[in-house]
N, C-alpha and C positions, 0 to 999 in steps of 0.2 A: 244596834241597828234596828232591831225589832221594835223597840220603843219609839225610835225616831219615825219609823214607818207608820206607827199608830198615831203619833202626833200629826204627821203630815196628812194622813187620811182624815183625821178629825177636822183639821183646819180646812181641807178641801171640801168636805161634806158641809161644814158650817157655812163656808163661803158660798157654796152653790145652793144649798137647801134653804138657808135662813136669809142670806143677804142677796141671793140671786146673781152672784158674780161667777163668771166662768174664768178660770185661771188658764192662761196660755202655757204652752210647753216651755216657752222662753223663761218663764218665771218659776218653773217647777224645779225644786232643788233635788239633787241626787243625794239621798240620805245615806247611801252606802259610802260615799266619799266623806261625808261628815263623820260617820261612825268609825271608819277605818283609818282615815288620814287627817281628821280634824280640819277638813277643807274649809277655810274661812269664806271663800266665795259662795259655796253652797250653803253654809250656815247663814250667811247674810241673806240669801234668797228665802230661806225658811223664816228668818226673823222678819223680813219684809212682809211675808204673807200673814204672819201673826199680827204685825202692826196694822196692816190693811184691814184685818177683821176687827181689831180693837177700835179703830177710828170710824168704823162703819156700823157698829152694833148699836143696840138701844142705849147703852151706857157710854156712847162715844164722848159725850161732854165730860164725863168724869175722867175718862182715860186721857183726853186732851189736856184737862187741867193738871193731871198727874205729870204728864210729859212736860208741861210748862213749869213745874216745880224743880225739874232737873237743872243741872248746871247748863249755862248758856251754850257751851260748845257741844254738849250732849243733845240739847234741844235741836241744834242745827243739824247734827248728824241724823237724828230721828226724822226731822222734817224732810231732809234730803232723801232719805231712804223711802219715805212714803211718796214723795214727788217722783222719784225714779220708778217706783212701782206703777205710778199713775201714767207716766209718759214714755217709758222705755219701749213698749211694744204696742204699735197702733192697732193690733188685732184684739187687744184685751177689751173685755166688755165691762170693766169696772166702772161704776157710776161716777161720772165726773162731778156731778153735783155734790156727792158725798165728800169727795176729796177736795173739791173747790171750797166747800164749807170749812173743811179742816184747815186749808191754807188761810182762809180769811180769819178764822178763830185763832189760829196759831200766830198770825201777824199781830192781832189785837193783844193777845197775852204777851207775846214776845216784846212788843213795843212798850207795853205797860210795865214790864218787869225791868226794862233797861233804864239806866241813868241817862237822862236826856241832857247831854252837855252841848251837843251841836245840833240844833233844830234843823239846819239846812241839810246836814248829813243824814239825819233821820228821814227828812222829807224825800231826799233822793233815794234812800234805801227803800222806802215805802213805794215810791214810784217804780223802782226797778222790780220789786216783788209783784206789784200790780201788773206790770207789763209781762212778767213771766207767766202769771196765772192767766192773763188775757190771751196769751199766745198759745195756750194749751188747746188742742182741737176739742171742739164741743162734743164730738162723738165718743170721747174716751169714757 
């Protein structure tokens, strides 16, 4: 648990001091539950914070490209986790332009990596994603 606390503290400090993001209590993982009970919900929160830092840092392009090399289903889970971090709590001050860029870049890489068998399905899927991103509040 001690190491998990150190990891969380480092992520929070980096997020605040380097990225200028304030993490809300809603997204704060309980590392005691992770350490004692392997709580998957709390572990997911910790991983979301790490992902948020990865796609916001100076090397975000490299991290996004690495994410895009993962299996398609894993890419989807990672993108969903980041989107959830971005939209779950309206009080978060995470920069929407950072995550908005990630969504745009992710869609580009995602669509380039897929086999394009059904252009109409792809077009509809793209429109659905654009609508999701467009419906995110600008103040996030």
